[in-house]
C-alpha positions in Angstrom: 0.0 0.0 0.0 1.4 3.4 -1.0 2.4 5.7 1.8 0.5 9.1 1.9 2.6 11.9 0.6 4.1 14.0 3.4 3.0 17.7 3.2 6.2 19.7 3.6 6.2 23.3 4.8 8.4 25.6 2.8 9.3 28.4 5.1 10.7 31.8 3.9 11.7 34.8 6.0 11.8 38.6 5.5 13.6 40.4 8.2 16.6 42.2 9.6 19.1 41.6 12.4 16.5 40.0 14.7 15.8 37.3 12.1 19.3 36.7 10.9 20.6 36.0 14.4 23.0 39.0 14.8 25.5 38.3 17.5 24.9 34.5 17.2 25.1 32.0 14.3 22.5 31.6 11.6 21.6 28.3 13.2 20.8 30.1 16.4 18.4 32.7 14.8 14.8 32.4 15.9 13.6 31.3 12.4 16.1 28.4 12.5 15.2 27.5 16.1 11.5 27.6 15.3 12.1 25.3 12.3 14.0 22.9 14.5 11.2 23.0 17.1 8.4 22.4 14.6 10.3 19.5 13.1 10.8 18.0 16.5 7.0 18.3 17.0 6.4 16.0 14.0 5.9 18.7 11.3 8.0 18.7 8.1 9.4 22.2 7.8 12.2 23.3 5.4 13.7 26.8 6.0 14.1 27.6 2.3 15.1 31.3 2.4 16.3 33.7 5.1 18.1 36.6 3.4 17.7 38.9 6.5 20.6 41.3 7.0 21.5 43.5 10.0 20.6 47.1 9.4 18.1 46.6 6.6 15.0 48.6 6.4 11.6 48.0 4.8 13.1 49.5 1.6 16.0 47.0 1.6 13.5 44.2 2.2 11.4 45.2 -0.8 14.5 45.6 -3.1 16.6 42.6 -1.9 14.5 40.2 0.2 11.1 40.1 -1.5 12.4 38.7 -4.8 14.0 35.8 -2.9 10.8 35.3 -1.0 8.9 35.0 -4.2 11.4 32.7 -5.9 11.6 30.3 -3.0 8.0 29.3 -3.6 7.0 29.3 0.1 3.7 28.2 1.7 4.6 29.8 5.1 6.4 33.0 5.9 7.4 35.4 8.7 7.8 39.1 8.6 9.7 41.0 11.3 10.9 44.4 10.0 11.0 48.1 10.9 13.4 48.7 13.7 16.0 50.1 11.3 13.4 52.4 9.8 12.9 53.9 13.2 16.6 54.1 13.9 17.3 55.8 10.6 14.5 58.4 11.1 12.0 57.1 8.5 8.7 58.9 9.0 5.6 56.9 10.0 3.8 57.5 6.7 6.7 56.1 4.6 7.1 53.1 7.0 3.4 52.4 6.7 3.4 52.5 2.9 6.5 50.2 2.7 5.3 47.8 5.3 1.9 47.5 3.7 3.5 46.8 0.3 5.6 44.0 1.9 2.5 42.5 3.5 0.5 42.6 0.3 3.2 41.1 -1.9 4.0 38.3 0.6 0.3 37.4 1.0 0.0 37.3 -2.8 2.6 34.6 -2.9 1.3 32.4 -0.1 -1.5 29.9 -0.9 -3.2 30.8 2.3 -3.0 34.2 4.0 -3.2 32.6 7.4 0.2 31.2 6.7 1.9 34.6 7.2 3.2 35.2 10.7 3.8 38.9 11.4 6.0 39.7 14.4 5.9 43.0 16.2 9.2 45.0 16.6 11.1 44.2 19.9 12.1 47.2 22.0 15.9 47.3 21.7 16.1 50.1 24.3 16.2 47.6 27.1 19.5 46.1 25.8 22.8 47.4 27.2 23.8 49.1 23.9 20.4 50.0 22.7 20.2 53.6 24.0 23.1 54.8 21.8 20.9 54.4 18.7 18.1 56.6 20.1 19.6 59.9 18.9 17.8 61.7 21.8 14.4 60.1 21.1 12.3 57.9 23.4 12.9 54.4 22.1 9.9 52.9 23.9 7.4 55.4 22.5 8.9 55.2 19.0 8.7 51.4 18.8 5.2 51.4 20.2 4.1 53.8 17.5 5.7 51.6 14.8 4.1 48.5 16.3 0.7 50.3 16.2 1.2 50.6 12.4 2.2 46.9 12.1 -1.0 45.9 14.0 -3.3 48.2 12.1 -2.0 47.0 8.7 -2.2 43.4 9.8 -5.8 43.9 10.9 -6.7 45.6 7.5 -5.8 42.3 5.8 -7.7 40.1 8.2 -4.7 38.9 10.2 -5.0 38.4 13.9 -2.5 39.4 16.6 -2.0 37.0 19.5 0.6 36.7 22.2 2.1 35.0 25.2 3.2 38.2 27.0 5.6 39.2 29.7 7.5 42.4 28.8 4.2 44.0 27.5 1.3 44.0 29.9 -2.2 42.9 29.0 -3.5 46.4 29.2 -0.7 47.8 27.0 -1.4 45.0 24.4 -5.1 45.8 24.5 -4.4 49.4 23.8 -2.2 48.5 20.8 -5.0 46.3 19.3 -4.1 42.7 20.2 -6.9 40.2 19.4 -6.1 37.4 21.8 -4.0 36.7 24.9 -2.7 33.2 25.7 -2.8 31.3 29.0 -5.7 33.0 30.8 -4.4 35.5 33.3 -1.3 33.5 34.3 1.0 35.4 31.9 -0.2 38.8 33.0 2.4 41.2 34.4 0.1 44.1 34.9 0.2 43.8 38.6 4.0 43.8 39.2 4.4 47.0 41.2 7.8 48.1 39.9 7.6 46.7 36.3 9.6 48.7 33.8 8.3 49.4 30.3 9.2 46.5 27.8 11.1 44.6 30.5 9.9 41.1 31.5 10.0 40.7 35.3 10.0 36.9 34.8 7.2 34.4 34.9 7.7 33.6 38.5 7.5 37.2 39.6 4.4 37.8 37.5 2.6 34.7 38.8 3.5 35.6 42.4 1.6 38.9 42.0 -1.4 37.0 40.5 -1.4 34.7 43.5 -1.5 37.7 45.8 -4.0 39.7 43.8 -7.5 40.5 45.1 -9.6 39.1 42.3 -12.6 41.1 43.7 -10.5 44.3 43.8 -10.7 47.3 41.4 -7.3 46.7 39.7 -8.4 43.3 38.4 -11.9 44.5 37.5 -10.4 47.4 35.6 -8.2 45.1 33.5 -11.3 42.9 32.7 -13.3 45.9 31.6 -10.5 47.1 29.3 -10.1 43.6 27.7 -13.9 43.4 27.2 -14.2 46.9 25.9 -11.3 46.3 23.5 -12.8 43.0 22.3 -9.7 41.0 23.4 -10.3 37.3 23.6 -8.6 35.2 26.3 -7.4 31.6 25.6 -7.7 29.3 28.6 -5.0 26.6 28.8 -5.9 25.0 32.1 -4.7 21.6 30.9 -1.1 23.0 30.9 -1.2 24.4 34.4 -3.0 21.3 35.8 0.2 19.3 35.1 2.2 21.7 37.3 -0.3 21.5 40.2 0.1 19.2 43.2 -2.7 16.8 43.8 -4.1 16.9 40.2 -4.6 13.7 38.2 -2.4 12.5 35.4 -3.4 14.1 32.0 -5.2 11.8 29.5 -3.5 10.4 26.4 -0.1 9.7 27.8 0.0 6.2 26.1 0.4 7.8 22.7 3.7 9.3 23.7 7.0 7.6 22.9 8.5 5.8 25.9 11.2 8.5 26.2 8.7 11.4 26.2 6.4 9.6 28.6 9.2 8.9 31.0 10.4 12.5 30.8 6.9 13.8 31.6 6.4 11.4 34.5 9.6 12.6 36.1 8.4 16.2 35.9 4.9 15.2 37.1 6.4 13.5 40.2 8.5 16.5 41.0 5.3 18.7 40.8 3.5 16.3 43.1 6.3 16.5 45.7 6.6 20.3 45.6 4.6 21.5 48.6 5.7 25.1 48.1 4.5 25.4 44.5 2.6 28.6 43.7 0.3 26.6 41.4 -1.5 25.3 44.5 -3.0 28.7 44.7 -2.8 29.8 41.0 -4.6 26.9 39.4 -7.9 27.4 41.2 -7.5 31.2 41.1 -7.1 31.3 37.4 -10.3 29.3 37.0 -12.1 31.9 39.0 -10.5 34.8 37.1 -11.4 33.3 33.7 -15.0 32.7 34.9 -15.2 36.4 36.1 -13.9 37.5 32.7 -16.5 35.5 30.8 -19.3 36.6 33.2 -18.3 40.2 32.5 -18.9 39.7 28.7 -15.4 38.7 27.7 -14.7 36.1 24.9 -13.1 33.1 26.5 -11.8 30.4 24.2 -10.0 27.1 24.9 -6.8 25.7 23.6 -4.0 23.3 24.4 -0.3 24.0 24.5 2.5 21.4 24.2 4.7 23.4 26.5 5.7 22.7 30.1 6.7 19.1 30.7 5.1 17.7 27.5 2.1 15.8 28.9 -0.6 17.9 27.1 -1.6 15.7 24.2 -3.8 17.4 21.5 -7.3 15.8 21.2 -7.2 14.3 24.7 -6.3 17.6 26.2 -9.1 19.4 24.3 -11.6 17.1 26.0 -9.9 17.5 29.4 -10.0 21.3 28.9 -13.8 21.2 28.7 -14.0 19.1 31.9 -11.8 21.7 33.6 -14.1 24.5 32.5 -17.0 22.7 34.1 -14.9 22.3 37.2 -14.3 26.1 37.1 -18.0 26.7 37.3 -19.3 26.8 33.8 -22.2 24.6 32.8 -21.4 21.8 30.4 -23.1 23.6 27.6 -21.1 26.8 28.3 -17.9 24.8 28.5 -18.6 23.1 25.1 -19.4 26.5 23.6 -16.1 28.0 24.9 -14.1 25.0 23.6 -15.8 25.0 20.2 -17.9 28.0 19.1 -15.8 30.6 20.9 -12.7 29.5 19.1 -14.7 29.2 15.9 -16.0 32.7 16.0 -12.6 34.1 16.8 -11.0 32.2 14.0 -13.8 32.9 11.5 -13.3 36.6 12.1 -9.9 36.2 10.5 -11.1 34.0 7.7 -10.4 30.5 9.1 -13.3 28.0 8.8 -14.0 25.2 11.2 -16.5 22.3 11.1 -17.5 20.9 14.5 -18.8 17.4 14.8 -19.5 15.2 17.8 -18.7 11.5 17.3 -18.1 9.9 20.7 -15.3 12.4 21.5 -15.1 16.0 20.5 -13.3 16.5 17.2 -12.4 19.7 15.3 -11.5 19.6 11.7 -10.0 22.6 9.9 -11.0 23.2 6.3 -8.9 25.4 4.1 -10.4 27.3 1.1 -7.8 27.5 -1.6 -7.0 31.0 -2.7 -6.2 31.8 -6.3 -3.5 34.4 -6.2 -1.0 35.5 -8.8 2.7 35.0 -8.2 5.4 37.6 -8.5 5.1 41.2 -7.3 4.4 44.5 -8.9 7.1 47.2 -9.2 7.6 49.2 -6.0 7.4 53.0 -6.2 7.6 55.5 -3.4 
């Protein structure tokens, strides 16, 4: 019997020093590391083009990188560009025009516009040498303004902005226009008293403040109101945090893991069960209550799984477990199913992704892609 043909992902990059791995080797650049990680997860990804160069602007990307992107025939791409435009004093209108052109031409090449990952510009001002490039300007404010353009132009093209945050608070991300926040409230650093702009205080520090937070107090209620008013969805990943929490049962589906992965997870799970000082003893139940409060206030809560942590969160099995945990959190079974299915469906459909939901014993979700007929190549660029 013939083996099914493996669908390979041809990944091409447009970027600058952030994407080429300045200060490290090309193999240590984030596109290369992401490719390695995705292959390790069982996908088949080839990094076919990464012509990113330190110091290049959107104009350089149009002139020198875009032709290579087109010729590499990718079906997945990433775009991270703009920091050098700001450093070199390019005005916002020019940056917007060039960035928009890059977006349009990259989307025209890809068979599915959902296969373009747009990354916002990191704030280099927090690095030791960053301030010397400011030329007397406020780096944080300048990068935030350029990122506002990145988000606005992505939204115009039906792209969604999501994030697992730390250096940027939930409130700041909501003001910028983010569409979804990952991991409930357990990645929020809004309540760290001495947090500096664009500096991550660390996951442990952020979660300690959540553990100590008065969930009935005005600071939390104000954040919930902002997220609701800005139409920011929240992804619940309770299945991830359950594996870190003492006294919780083993996650379902471990038998599908290879023996090595299962043994690795079991060692981590046993350590969690023996950790009597773990903050998750407080955090897990508290995040359940905070997510419920967010939904009750009119927020869009959706459910997802995440293969992070110790590796015991198995897709499919974890989706079903997530719905069970939502019921434990105080949602009715119907509400929990709606969050785990219709909530995600509505959020995805707003960006053009279609899902069909069927119930056959277990809960299944099947993604259907609508092929897009788009021309190849790119039109001449003119200022």
